All heavy atoms as TSV, in Angstrom:
chain	resi	resn	atom	element	x	y	z
A	1	MET	N	N	84.423	-50.161	51.339
A	1	MET	CA	C	84.593	-50.460	49.952
A	1	MET	C	C	85.937	-49.915	49.487
A	1	MET	O	O	86.319	-48.723	49.756
A	1	MET	CB	C	83.505	-49.792	49.089
A	1	MET	CG	C	83.716	-49.912	47.592
A	1	MET	SD	S	82.257	-49.208	46.780
A	1	MET	CE	C	82.772	-49.088	45.229
A	2	LYS	N	N	86.782	-50.826	49.036
A	2	LYS	CA	C	88.100	-50.423	48.594
A	2	LYS	C	C	88.207	-50.062	47.073
A	2	LYS	O	O	87.425	-50.538	46.268
A	2	LYS	CB	C	89.123	-51.652	48.771
A	2	LYS	CG	C	89.313	-51.921	50.155
A	2	LYS	CD	C	90.430	-53.090	50.246
A	2	LYS	CE	C	90.625	-53.352	51.731
A	2	LYS	NZ	N	91.665	-54.475	51.865
A	3	THR	N	N	89.021	-48.986	46.832
A	3	THR	CA	C	89.126	-48.499	45.436
A	3	THR	C	C	90.466	-48.993	44.963
A	3	THR	O	O	91.516	-48.887	45.712
A	3	THR	CB	C	89.010	-47.075	45.297
A	3	THR	OG1	O	89.856	-46.474	46.044
A	3	THR	CG2	C	87.569	-46.642	45.581
A	4	ARG	N	N	90.599	-49.499	43.752
A	4	ARG	CA	C	91.853	-49.894	43.240
A	4	ARG	C	C	92.138	-49.056	41.958
A	4	ARG	O	O	91.215	-48.816	41.156
A	4	ARG	CB	C	91.729	-51.345	42.894
A	4	ARG	CG	C	91.803	-52.302	44.004
A	4	ARG	CD	C	92.041	-53.797	43.686
A	4	ARG	NE	N	90.768	-54.270	43.134
A	4	ARG	CZ	C	90.685	-55.347	42.420
A	4	ARG	NH1	N	91.633	-56.026	42.069
A	4	ARG	NH2	N	89.471	-55.787	41.950
A	5	ALA	N	N	93.359	-48.781	41.867
A	5	ALA	CA	C	93.738	-47.952	40.607
A	5	ALA	C	C	93.872	-48.945	39.518
A	5	ALA	O	O	94.398	-50.004	39.592
A	5	ALA	CB	C	95.022	-47.231	40.847
A	6	ARG	N	N	93.251	-48.517	38.392
A	6	ARG	CA	C	93.298	-49.353	37.136
A	6	ARG	C	C	94.583	-48.950	36.367
A	6	ARG	O	O	94.974	-47.834	36.206
A	6	ARG	CB	C	92.114	-49.139	36.246
A	6	ARG	CG	C	90.897	-49.615	36.922
A	6	ARG	CD	C	89.821	-49.641	35.954
A	6	ARG	NE	N	89.246	-48.223	35.746
A	6	ARG	CZ	C	88.472	-47.868	34.774
A	6	ARG	NH1	N	88.124	-48.647	33.963
A	6	ARG	NH2	N	88.087	-46.600	34.708
A	7	LYS	N	N	95.253	-50.015	36.022
A	7	LYS	CA	C	96.466	-49.773	35.077
A	7	LYS	C	C	96.095	-49.724	33.663
A	7	LYS	O	O	95.254	-50.575	33.131
A	7	LYS	CB	C	97.447	-50.909	35.354
A	7	LYS	CG	C	98.089	-50.806	36.781
A	7	LYS	CD	C	99.257	-51.766	36.921
A	7	LYS	CE	C	99.873	-51.677	38.278
A	7	LYS	NZ	N	100.994	-52.576	38.475
A	8	GLY	N	N	96.610	-48.732	33.015
A	8	GLY	CA	C	96.438	-48.586	31.521
A	8	GLY	C	C	97.240	-49.603	30.776
A	8	GLY	O	O	97.859	-50.463	31.249
A	9	LYS	N	N	97.288	-49.378	29.497
A	9	LYS	CA	C	98.065	-50.224	28.577
A	9	LYS	C	C	99.380	-49.625	28.279
A	9	LYS	O	O	99.890	-49.680	27.282
A	9	LYS	CB	C	97.339	-50.511	27.303
A	9	LYS	CG	C	95.912	-51.202	27.528
A	9	LYS	CD	C	95.280	-51.475	26.218
A	9	LYS	CE	C	93.956	-52.209	26.467
A	9	LYS	NZ	N	93.218	-52.405	25.239
A	10	GLY	N	N	99.971	-48.955	29.317
A	10	GLY	CA	C	101.244	-48.354	29.218
A	10	GLY	C	C	101.302	-46.949	28.605
A	10	GLY	O	O	102.444	-46.434	28.353
A	11	LYS	N	N	100.220	-46.403	28.197
A	11	LYS	CA	C	100.170	-45.044	27.727
A	11	LYS	C	C	99.856	-44.113	28.794
A	11	LYS	O	O	98.830	-44.281	29.518
A	11	LYS	CB	C	99.128	-45.026	26.586
A	11	LYS	CG	C	99.487	-45.673	25.286
A	11	LYS	CD	C	98.463	-45.233	24.226
A	11	LYS	CE	C	98.979	-45.726	22.892
A	11	LYS	NZ	N	98.027	-45.301	21.908
A	12	SER	N	N	100.527	-43.032	28.803
A	12	SER	CA	C	100.200	-41.874	29.744
A	12	SER	C	C	99.214	-41.045	29.014
A	12	SER	O	O	98.918	-41.169	27.842
A	12	SER	CB	C	101.423	-41.036	30.098
A	12	SER	OG	O	101.788	-40.250	28.922
A	13	ILE	N	N	98.512	-40.214	29.771
A	13	ILE	CA	C	97.543	-39.224	29.131
A	13	ILE	C	C	98.229	-38.335	28.098
A	13	ILE	O	O	97.680	-38.088	27.001
A	13	ILE	CB	C	96.916	-38.421	30.289
A	13	ILE	CG1	C	96.020	-39.255	31.167
A	13	ILE	CG2	C	96.154	-37.380	29.576
A	13	ILE	CD1	C	95.406	-38.601	32.367
A	14	LEU	N	N	99.403	-37.934	28.404
A	14	LEU	CA	C	100.113	-37.020	27.337
A	14	LEU	C	C	100.364	-37.817	26.083
A	14	LEU	O	O	100.246	-37.180	25.000
A	14	LEU	CB	C	101.448	-36.617	27.919
A	14	LEU	CG	C	101.352	-35.450	29.021
A	14	LEU	CD1	C	102.751	-35.167	29.568
A	14	LEU	CD2	C	100.654	-34.218	28.433
A	15	GLU	N	N	100.777	-39.137	26.160
A	15	GLU	CA	C	100.959	-39.817	24.930
A	15	GLU	C	C	99.710	-40.030	24.184
A	15	GLU	O	O	99.679	-40.002	22.909
A	15	GLU	CB	C	101.494	-41.232	25.323
A	15	GLU	CG	C	102.924	-41.177	25.760
A	15	GLU	CD	C	103.450	-42.545	26.293
A	15	GLU	OE1	O	102.613	-43.353	26.655
A	15	GLU	OE2	O	104.664	-42.715	26.332
A	16	THR	N	N	98.607	-40.153	24.792
A	16	THR	CA	C	97.331	-40.296	24.106
A	16	THR	C	C	96.910	-38.995	23.484
A	16	THR	O	O	96.435	-39.001	22.355
A	16	THR	CB	C	96.271	-40.664	25.198
A	16	THR	OG1	O	96.648	-41.976	25.789
A	16	THR	CG2	C	94.913	-40.946	24.475
A	17	VAL	N	N	97.017	-37.864	24.198
A	17	VAL	CA	C	96.474	-36.524	23.693
A	17	VAL	C	C	97.320	-36.020	22.595
A	17	VAL	O	O	96.835	-35.281	21.858
A	17	VAL	CB	C	96.420	-35.542	24.917
A	17	VAL	CG1	C	95.766	-34.257	24.433
A	17	VAL	CG2	C	95.633	-36.131	25.879
A	18	LYS	N	N	98.660	-36.343	22.601
A	18	LYS	CA	C	99.638	-35.635	21.706
A	18	LYS	C	C	99.187	-36.046	20.200
A	18	LYS	O	O	99.619	-35.302	19.319
A	18	LYS	CB	C	101.063	-35.893	21.874
A	18	LYS	CG	C	101.447	-37.363	21.542
A	18	LYS	CD	C	102.914	-37.473	21.875
A	18	LYS	CE	C	103.386	-38.860	21.606
A	18	LYS	NZ	N	104.812	-39.070	21.917
A	19	ASN	N	N	98.516	-37.109	19.900
A	19	ASN	CA	C	98.127	-37.574	18.676
A	19	ASN	C	C	96.672	-37.027	18.132
A	19	ASN	O	O	96.277	-37.513	17.029
A	19	ASN	CB	C	98.126	-39.046	18.501
A	19	ASN	CG	C	99.630	-39.547	18.663
A	19	ASN	OD1	O	100.537	-38.987	18.206
A	19	ASN	ND2	N	99.775	-40.649	19.451
A	20	VAL	N	N	96.046	-36.286	18.994
A	20	VAL	CA	C	94.792	-35.650	18.600
A	20	VAL	C	C	94.905	-34.622	17.599
A	20	VAL	O	O	95.698	-33.762	17.719
A	20	VAL	CB	C	94.080	-35.192	19.855
A	20	VAL	CG1	C	92.729	-34.523	19.477
A	20	VAL	CG2	C	93.837	-36.398	20.890
A	21	LYS	N	N	94.172	-34.711	16.520
A	21	LYS	CA	C	94.064	-33.772	15.361
A	21	LYS	C	C	92.834	-33.039	15.524
A	21	LYS	O	O	91.679	-33.567	15.529
A	21	LYS	CB	C	94.249	-34.383	14.110
A	21	LYS	CG	C	95.499	-35.255	13.932
A	21	LYS	CD	C	96.707	-34.348	13.784
A	21	LYS	CE	C	97.941	-35.290	13.326
A	21	LYS	NZ	N	98.904	-35.278	14.443
A	22	ILE	N	N	92.859	-31.700	15.599
A	22	ILE	CA	C	91.646	-30.820	15.617
A	22	ILE	C	C	91.594	-30.066	14.411
A	22	ILE	O	O	92.565	-29.270	14.060
A	22	ILE	CB	C	91.660	-30.019	16.826
A	22	ILE	CG1	C	91.459	-30.896	18.147
A	22	ILE	CG2	C	90.330	-29.039	16.813
A	22	ILE	CD1	C	91.575	-30.182	19.362
A	23	GLU	N	N	90.557	-30.079	13.611
A	23	GLU	CA	C	90.487	-29.399	12.337
A	23	GLU	C	C	89.962	-27.992	12.623
A	23	GLU	O	O	88.785	-27.750	13.232
A	23	GLU	CB	C	89.458	-30.043	11.430
A	23	GLU	CG	C	89.331	-29.400	10.082
A	23	GLU	CD	C	88.222	-30.190	9.248
A	23	GLU	OE1	O	88.171	-31.358	9.347
A	23	GLU	OE2	O	87.748	-29.515	8.434
A	24	VAL	N	N	90.786	-26.918	12.406
A	24	VAL	CA	C	90.439	-25.601	12.549
A	24	VAL	C	C	90.485	-24.794	11.311
A	24	VAL	O	O	91.520	-24.847	10.617
A	24	VAL	CB	C	91.356	-24.892	13.569
A	24	VAL	CG1	C	91.014	-23.379	13.899
A	24	VAL	CG2	C	91.245	-25.619	14.804
A	25	VAL	N	N	89.492	-24.110	10.890
A	25	VAL	CA	C	89.394	-23.331	9.732
A	25	VAL	C	C	89.271	-21.796	10.123
A	25	VAL	O	O	88.238	-21.396	10.778
A	25	VAL	CB	C	88.199	-23.664	8.855
A	25	VAL	CG1	C	88.159	-22.775	7.587
A	25	VAL	CG2	C	88.245	-25.167	8.447
A	26	GLU	N	N	90.330	-21.043	9.975
A	26	GLU	CA	C	90.280	-19.620	10.350
A	26	GLU	C	C	89.286	-18.904	9.442
A	26	GLU	O	O	88.984	-19.321	8.310
A	26	GLU	CB	C	91.633	-19.055	10.282
A	26	GLU	CG	C	92.670	-19.594	11.275
A	26	GLU	CD	C	93.930	-18.849	11.305
A	26	GLU	OE1	O	93.983	-17.667	10.814
A	26	GLU	OE2	O	94.991	-19.340	11.767
A	27	PRO	N	N	88.696	-17.828	10.047
A	27	PRO	CA	C	87.667	-17.044	9.345
A	27	PRO	C	C	88.276	-16.309	8.135
A	27	PRO	O	O	89.439	-15.885	8.135
A	27	PRO	CB	C	87.158	-16.030	10.325
A	27	PRO	CG	C	88.193	-16.006	11.394
A	27	PRO	CD	C	88.908	-17.278	11.428
A	28	GLN	N	N	87.511	-16.131	6.966
A	28	GLN	CA	C	87.919	-15.423	5.901
A	28	GLN	C	C	87.893	-13.932	6.079
A	28	GLN	O	O	88.720	-13.175	5.677
A	28	GLN	CB	C	87.053	-15.738	4.588
A	28	GLN	CG	C	87.059	-17.211	4.213
A	28	GLN	CD	C	88.456	-17.542	3.617
A	28	GLN	OE1	O	89.072	-16.698	2.990
A	28	GLN	NE2	N	88.943	-18.724	3.938
A	29	THR	N	N	86.891	-13.477	6.900
A	29	THR	CA	C	86.884	-12.011	7.220
A	29	THR	C	C	86.940	-11.848	8.678
A	29	THR	O	O	86.381	-12.479	9.389
A	29	THR	CB	C	85.549	-11.364	6.754
A	29	THR	OG1	O	84.417	-12.147	7.342
A	29	THR	CG2	C	85.312	-11.531	5.240
A	30	ILE	N	N	87.662	-10.858	9.073
A	30	ILE	CA	C	87.999	-10.546	10.462
A	30	ILE	C	C	87.698	-9.039	10.683
A	30	ILE	O	O	88.245	-8.248	9.804
A	30	ILE	CB	C	89.426	-10.890	10.902
A	30	ILE	CG1	C	89.779	-12.365	10.751
A	30	ILE	CG2	C	89.674	-10.357	12.373
A	30	ILE	CD1	C	91.160	-12.752	10.878
A	31	SER	N	N	86.942	-8.605	11.606
A	31	SER	CA	C	86.539	-7.300	11.815
A	31	SER	C	C	87.318	-6.738	12.968
A	31	SER	O	O	87.421	-7.301	14.021
A	31	SER	CB	C	85.034	-7.147	12.081
A	31	SER	OG	O	84.351	-7.704	10.987
A	32	PRO	N	N	87.953	-5.572	12.867
A	32	PRO	CA	C	88.637	-4.936	13.965
A	32	PRO	C	C	87.605	-4.300	14.893
A	32	PRO	O	O	86.467	-3.750	14.427
A	32	PRO	CB	C	89.509	-3.803	13.361
A	32	PRO	CG	C	88.827	-3.595	12.044
A	32	PRO	CD	C	88.121	-4.739	11.511
A	33	ILE	N	N	87.795	-4.390	16.236
A	33	ILE	CA	C	86.983	-3.705	17.241
A	33	ILE	C	C	87.897	-2.891	18.109
A	33	ILE	O	O	88.984	-3.062	17.991
A	33	ILE	CB	C	86.071	-4.831	17.978
A	33	ILE	CG1	C	87.066	-5.845	18.672
A	33	ILE	CG2	C	85.170	-5.553	17.079
A	33	ILE	CD1	C	86.324	-6.801	19.654
A	34	ARG	N	N	87.171	-2.234	19.009
A	34	ARG	CA	C	87.965	-1.404	20.024
A	34	ARG	C	C	88.798	-2.415	20.849
A	34	ARG	O	O	88.274	-3.311	21.308
A	34	ARG	CB	C	87.011	-0.738	20.843
A	34	ARG	CG	C	87.626	0.222	21.892
A	34	ARG	CD	C	86.598	1.082	22.610
A	34	ARG	NE	N	85.467	0.284	23.297
A	34	ARG	CZ	C	85.403	-0.221	24.404
A	34	ARG	NH1	N	86.440	0.075	25.191
A	34	ARG	NH2	N	84.341	-0.872	24.797
A	35	PRO	N	N	90.055	-2.050	20.996
A	35	PRO	CA	C	91.021	-2.922	21.770
A	35	PRO	C	C	90.485	-3.181	23.107
A	35	PRO	O	O	90.085	-2.298	23.918
A	35	PRO	CB	C	92.296	-2.183	21.798
A	35	PRO	CG	C	92.262	-1.232	20.708
A	35	PRO	CD	C	90.785	-0.775	20.516
A	36	LEU	N	N	90.524	-4.474	23.543
A	36	LEU	CA	C	90.191	-4.925	24.791
A	36	LEU	C	C	91.324	-4.577	25.776
A	36	LEU	O	O	92.468	-4.543	25.411
A	36	LEU	CB	C	89.980	-6.498	24.841
A	36	LEU	CG	C	88.976	-7.089	23.985
A	36	LEU	CD1	C	88.979	-8.577	24.141
A	36	LEU	CD2	C	87.540	-6.588	24.425
A	37	SER	N	N	90.867	-4.199	26.903
A	37	SER	CA	C	91.939	-3.940	28.004
A	37	SER	C	C	92.165	-5.183	28.801
A	37	SER	O	O	91.164	-5.845	29.347
A	37	SER	CB	C	91.499	-2.855	28.923
A	37	SER	OG	O	90.168	-3.066	29.550
A	38	ILE	N	N	93.403	-5.659	28.822
A	38	ILE	CA	C	93.675	-6.931	29.571
A	38	ILE	C	C	94.569	-6.554	30.742
A	38	ILE	O	O	95.271	-5.591	30.583
A	38	ILE	CB	C	94.281	-7.987	28.672
A	38	ILE	CG1	C	95.461	-7.561	27.985
A	38	ILE	CG2	C	93.187	-8.489	27.626
A	38	ILE	CD1	C	96.275	-8.558	27.287
A	39	THR	N	N	94.695	-7.447	31.687
A	39	THR	CA	C	95.590	-7.225	32.704
A	39	THR	C	C	96.667	-8.252	32.807
A	39	THR	O	O	96.704	-9.235	33.640
A	39	THR	CB	C	94.863	-7.207	34.098
A	39	THR	OG1	O	94.107	-8.530	34.177
A	39	THR	CG2	C	93.754	-6.146	34.168
A	40	VAL	N	N	97.711	-8.086	31.861
A	40	VAL	CA	C	98.850	-8.948	31.725
A	40	VAL	C	C	100.010	-8.010	32.190
A	40	VAL	O	O	100.232	-7.087	31.437
A	40	VAL	CB	C	99.046	-9.510	30.406
A	40	VAL	CG1	C	100.258	-10.366	30.298
A	40	VAL	CG2	C	97.860	-10.371	30.019
A	41	PRO	N	N	100.637	-8.214	33.227
A	41	PRO	CA	C	101.701	-7.246	33.704
A	41	PRO	C	C	102.767	-7.143	32.483
A	41	PRO	O	O	103.165	-8.108	31.976
A	41	PRO	CB	C	102.238	-8.022	34.889
A	41	PRO	CG	C	101.220	-8.823	35.392
A	41	PRO	CD	C	100.447	-9.223	34.186
A	42	GLY	N	N	103.035	-5.828	32.226
A	42	GLY	CA	C	104.095	-5.670	31.171
A	42	GLY	C	C	103.613	-5.592	29.797
A	42	GLY	O	O	104.402	-5.291	28.844
A	43	PHE	N	N	102.277	-5.804	29.549
A	43	PHE	CA	C	101.804	-5.727	28.182
A	43	PHE	C	C	100.506	-5.003	28.200
A	43	PHE	O	O	99.850	-4.825	29.089
A	43	PHE	CB	C	101.473	-7.178	27.685
A	43	PHE	CG	C	102.753	-7.941	27.473
A	43	PHE	CD1	C	103.114	-8.935	28.499
A	43	PHE	CD2	C	103.396	-7.961	26.291
A	43	PHE	CE1	C	104.309	-9.583	28.275
A	43	PHE	CE2	C	104.602	-8.798	26.055
A	43	PHE	CZ	C	104.966	-9.558	26.986
A	44	SER	N	N	100.224	-4.435	26.977
A	44	SER	CA	C	98.981	-3.822	26.762
A	44	SER	C	C	98.467	-4.248	25.281
A	44	SER	O	O	99.185	-4.733	24.547
A	44	SER	CB	C	99.098	-2.233	26.825
A	44	SER	OG	O	100.038	-1.770	25.882
A	45	THR	N	N	97.250	-4.167	25.068
A	45	THR	CA	C	96.561	-4.613	23.840
A	45	THR	C	C	96.711	-3.625	22.843
A	45	THR	O	O	96.305	-2.403	23.039
A	45	THR	CB	C	95.058	-4.921	24.077
A	45	THR	OG1	O	94.909	-5.898	25.153
A	45	THR	CG2	C	94.487	-5.581	22.846
A	46	GLU	N	N	97.289	-3.835	21.641
A	46	GLU	CA	C	97.373	-2.890	20.479
A	46	GLU	C	C	96.232	-2.930	19.758
A	46	GLU	O	O	95.624	-1.978	19.303
A	46	GLU	CB	C	98.666	-3.247	19.793
A	46	GLU	CG	C	99.180	-2.120	18.899
A	46	GLU	CD	C	100.555	-2.344	18.435
A	46	GLU	OE1	O	100.820	-3.193	17.546
A	46	GLU	OE2	O	101.528	-1.848	19.090
A	47	THR	N	N	95.816	-4.203	19.171
A	47	THR	CA	C	94.675	-4.349	18.287
A	47	THR	C	C	93.908	-5.517	18.748
A	47	THR	O	O	94.485	-6.518	19.396
A	47	THR	CB	C	94.970	-4.490	16.824
A	47	THR	OG1	O	95.849	-5.675	16.795
A	47	THR	CG2	C	95.788	-3.356	16.276
A	48	THR	N	N	92.603	-5.510	18.478
A	48	THR	CA	C	91.673	-6.592	18.799
A	48	THR	C	C	90.848	-6.941	17.526
A	48	THR	O	O	90.215	-5.940	16.942
A	48	THR	CB	C	90.718	-6.371	20.000
A	48	THR	OG1	O	91.550	-6.078	21.075
A	48	THR	CG2	C	89.932	-7.580	20.295
A	49	GLU	N	N	90.876	-8.156	17.043
A	49	GLU	CA	C	89.989	-8.477	15.944
A	49	GLU	C	C	89.129	-9.577	16.223
A	49	GLU	O	O	89.442	-10.528	17.023
A	49	GLU	CB	C	90.881	-8.828	14.728
A	49	GLU	CG	C	91.727	-7.736	14.294
A	49	GLU	CD	C	92.854	-8.059	13.265
A	49	GLU	OE1	O	93.426	-9.178	13.489
A	49	GLU	OE2	O	93.046	-7.261	12.327
A	50	ILE	N	N	87.832	-9.693	15.543
A	50	ILE	CA	C	87.036	-10.801	15.890
A	50	ILE	C	C	86.444	-11.381	14.587
A	50	ILE	O	O	86.381	-10.626	13.568
A	50	ILE	CB	C	85.883	-10.104	16.787
A	50	ILE	CG1	C	85.021	-11.282	17.354
A	50	ILE	CG2	C	85.001	-9.278	16.001
A	50	ILE	CD1	C	84.129	-10.962	18.500
A	51	GLY	N	N	86.098	-12.643	14.554
A	51	GLY	CA	C	85.570	-13.315	13.423
A	51	GLY	C	C	84.855	-14.646	13.804
A	51	GLY	O	O	84.801	-14.892	15.118
A	52	VAL	N	N	84.434	-15.471	12.930
A	52	VAL	CA	C	83.914	-16.750	13.261
A	52	VAL	C	C	84.720	-17.784	12.636
A	52	VAL	O	O	84.879	-17.858	11.311
A	52	VAL	CB	C	82.331	-16.722	12.728
A	52	VAL	CG1	C	81.747	-18.102	12.892
A	52	VAL	CG2	C	81.584	-15.700	13.403
A	53	ALA	N	N	85.175	-18.680	13.297
A	53	ALA	CA	C	86.005	-19.804	12.847
A	53	ALA	C	C	85.176	-21.023	12.895
A	53	ALA	O	O	84.127	-21.143	13.506
A	53	ALA	CB	C	87.272	-19.901	13.666
A	54	GLU	N	N	85.734	-22.108	12.310
A	54	GLU	CA	C	85.110	-23.521	12.414
A	54	GLU	C	C	86.122	-24.383	13.129
A	54	GLU	O	O	87.230	-24.495	12.655
A	54	GLU	CB	C	84.764	-24.110	10.976
A	54	GLU	CG	C	83.482	-23.338	10.475
A	54	GLU	CD	C	83.044	-24.123	9.256
A	54	GLU	OE1	O	83.340	-25.309	9.098
A	54	GLU	OE2	O	82.406	-23.489	8.445
A	55	ILE	N	N	85.616	-25.067	14.142
A	55	ILE	CA	C	86.437	-26.119	14.786
A	55	ILE	C	C	85.725	-27.397	14.857
A	55	ILE	O	O	84.539	-27.435	15.359
A	55	ILE	CB	C	86.696	-25.661	16.301
A	55	ILE	CG1	C	87.429	-24.352	16.288
A	55	ILE	CG2	C	87.555	-26.757	17.069
A	55	ILE	CD1	C	87.715	-23.701	17.651
A	56	CYS	N	N	86.176	-28.361	14.042
A	56	CYS	CA	C	85.559	-29.702	13.855
A	56	CYS	C	C	84.155	-29.340	13.341
A	56	CYS	O	O	83.144	-30.012	13.847
A	56	CYS	CB	C	85.561	-30.493	15.115
A	56	CYS	SG	S	87.224	-30.963	15.631
A	57	LYS	N	N	83.965	-28.556	12.302
A	57	LYS	CA	C	82.703	-28.185	11.637
A	57	LYS	C	C	81.651	-27.424	12.566
A	57	LYS	O	O	80.536	-27.443	12.274
A	57	LYS	CB	C	82.148	-29.483	10.954
A	57	LYS	CG	C	83.082	-30.103	9.884
A	57	LYS	CD	C	82.461	-31.200	9.244
A	57	LYS	CE	C	83.513	-31.681	8.286
A	57	LYS	NZ	N	83.072	-32.969	7.591
A	58	ASN	N	N	82.060	-27.095	13.666
A	58	ASN	CA	C	81.273	-26.306	14.546
A	58	ASN	C	C	81.741	-24.842	14.555
A	58	ASN	O	O	82.971	-24.554	14.640
A	58	ASN	CB	C	81.292	-26.764	16.066
A	58	ASN	CG	C	80.610	-28.115	16.075
A	58	ASN	OD1	O	79.613	-28.342	15.513
A	58	ASN	ND2	N	81.347	-29.143	16.799
A	59	LYS	N	N	80.787	-23.797	14.668
A	59	LYS	CA	C	81.147	-22.478	14.574
A	59	LYS	C	C	81.643	-22.068	15.970
A	59	LYS	O	O	81.123	-22.386	17.079
A	59	LYS	CB	C	80.005	-21.551	14.058
A	59	LYS	CG	C	79.669	-21.736	12.730
A	59	LYS	CD	C	78.708	-20.839	12.221
A	59	LYS	CE	C	78.402	-20.983	10.691
A	59	LYS	NZ	N	77.519	-20.078	10.117
A	60	ALA	N	N	82.628	-21.169	16.023
A	60	ALA	CA	C	83.212	-20.678	17.252
A	60	ALA	C	C	83.780	-19.235	17.100
A	60	ALA	O	O	84.126	-18.833	15.993
A	60	ALA	CB	C	84.417	-21.637	17.688
A	61	MET	N	N	83.677	-18.544	18.148
A	61	MET	CA	C	84.204	-17.165	18.001
A	61	MET	C	C	85.748	-17.158	17.946
A	61	MET	O	O	86.412	-17.894	18.566
A	61	MET	CB	C	83.884	-16.261	19.401
A	61	MET	CG	C	84.292	-14.975	19.299
A	61	MET	SD	S	83.686	-13.986	20.754
A	61	MET	CE	C	84.946	-14.498	21.941
A	62	TYR	N	N	86.312	-16.291	17.038
A	62	TYR	CA	C	87.670	-16.230	16.793
A	62	TYR	C	C	88.055	-14.856	17.269
A	62	TYR	O	O	87.542	-13.864	16.732
A	62	TYR	CB	C	88.003	-16.457	15.363
A	62	TYR	CG	C	89.308	-16.249	14.976
A	62	TYR	CD1	C	90.225	-17.394	14.859
A	62	TYR	CD2	C	89.902	-15.158	14.416
A	62	TYR	CE1	C	91.498	-17.336	14.450
A	62	TYR	CE2	C	91.275	-14.882	14.003
A	62	TYR	CZ	C	91.997	-16.127	14.043
A	62	TYR	OH	O	93.292	-16.033	13.702
A	63	LEU	N	N	88.989	-14.763	18.211
A	63	LEU	CA	C	89.427	-13.389	18.707
A	63	LEU	C	C	90.976	-13.369	18.674
A	63	LEU	O	O	91.680	-14.353	19.094
A	63	LEU	CB	C	89.010	-13.400	20.223
A	63	LEU	CG	C	89.290	-12.032	20.893
A	63	LEU	CD1	C	88.370	-11.022	20.269
A	63	LEU	CD2	C	88.797	-12.210	22.389
A	64	ARG	N	N	91.489	-12.308	17.934
A	64	ARG	CA	C	92.874	-12.302	17.759
A	64	ARG	C	C	93.288	-10.910	18.449
A	64	ARG	O	O	92.809	-9.838	18.059
A	64	ARG	CB	C	93.236	-12.213	16.293
A	64	ARG	CG	C	94.728	-12.131	16.064
A	64	ARG	CD	C	95.204	-12.473	14.736
A	64	ARG	NE	N	94.409	-11.708	13.645
A	64	ARG	CZ	C	94.406	-12.135	12.427
A	64	ARG	NH1	N	95.380	-12.916	11.978
A	64	ARG	NH2	N	93.756	-11.395	11.549
A	65	LEU	N	N	94.360	-11.097	19.324
A	65	LEU	CA	C	94.836	-9.890	20.051
A	65	LEU	C	C	96.287	-9.679	19.588
A	65	LEU	O	O	97.028	-10.658	19.411
A	65	LEU	CB	C	94.847	-9.965	21.477
A	65	LEU	CG	C	93.439	-10.309	22.234
A	65	LEU	CD1	C	93.731	-10.582	23.545
A	65	LEU	CD2	C	92.593	-9.134	21.936
A	66	THR	N	N	96.675	-8.322	19.441
A	66	THR	CA	C	98.083	-7.995	19.177
A	66	THR	C	C	98.491	-7.329	20.449
A	66	THR	O	O	97.903	-6.291	20.903
A	66	THR	CB	C	98.161	-7.110	17.994
A	66	THR	OG1	O	97.563	-7.675	16.945
A	66	THR	CG2	C	99.705	-6.771	17.730
A	67	LEU	N	N	99.462	-7.795	21.191
A	67	LEU	CA	C	99.979	-7.303	22.383
A	67	LEU	C	C	101.284	-6.464	22.107
A	67	LEU	O	O	102.067	-6.784	21.250
A	67	LEU	CB	C	100.283	-8.333	23.364
A	67	LEU	CG	C	99.069	-9.229	23.748
A	67	LEU	CD1	C	99.561	-10.367	24.691
A	67	LEU	CD2	C	97.953	-8.446	24.376
A	68	ARG	N	N	101.474	-5.395	22.964
A	68	ARG	CA	C	102.594	-4.601	22.905
A	68	ARG	C	C	103.281	-4.628	24.212
A	68	ARG	O	O	102.604	-4.504	25.330
A	68	ARG	CB	C	102.240	-3.080	22.558
A	68	ARG	CG	C	103.275	-2.135	22.523
A	68	ARG	CD	C	102.841	-0.770	22.241
A	68	ARG	NE	N	101.793	-0.325	23.210
A	68	ARG	CZ	C	100.478	0.110	22.823
A	68	ARG	NH1	N	100.205	0.205	21.639
A	68	ARG	NH2	N	99.798	0.515	23.790
A	69	SER	N	N	104.633	-4.826	24.268
A	69	SER	CA	C	105.355	-4.808	25.565
A	69	SER	C	C	105.492	-3.325	26.001
A	69	SER	O	O	105.706	-2.389	25.329
A	69	SER	CB	C	106.841	-5.371	25.299
A	69	SER	OG	O	107.527	-5.179	26.457
A	70	ASP	N	N	105.185	-3.157	27.337
A	70	ASP	CA	C	105.273	-1.819	27.932
A	70	ASP	C	C	106.709	-1.658	28.455
A	70	ASP	O	O	106.904	-0.515	28.942
A	70	ASP	CB	C	104.287	-1.695	29.108
A	70	ASP	CG	C	102.861	-1.646	28.605
A	70	ASP	OD1	O	102.615	-1.330	27.449
A	70	ASP	OD2	O	101.924	-1.996	29.446
A	71	GLY	N	N	107.589	-2.547	28.388
A	71	GLY	CA	C	108.921	-2.394	28.942
A	71	GLY	C	C	109.971	-1.990	28.052
A	71	GLY	O	O	109.968	-1.446	27.055
């Protein structure tokens, strides 16, 4: 069985995806928690905050980190 590549209508995947709009509503209340330890060379976590956001009307965890340069 031979497979053939299908040709699109001249649009690349990047051209198709760049026009996607995602509705994101940031949480009204954000609670500080103990800073997470991450392993990013040259950086350490200064603060960590958590909340509940809405992405396309679905609830999702919202995590915000503030990083500090160790250099």
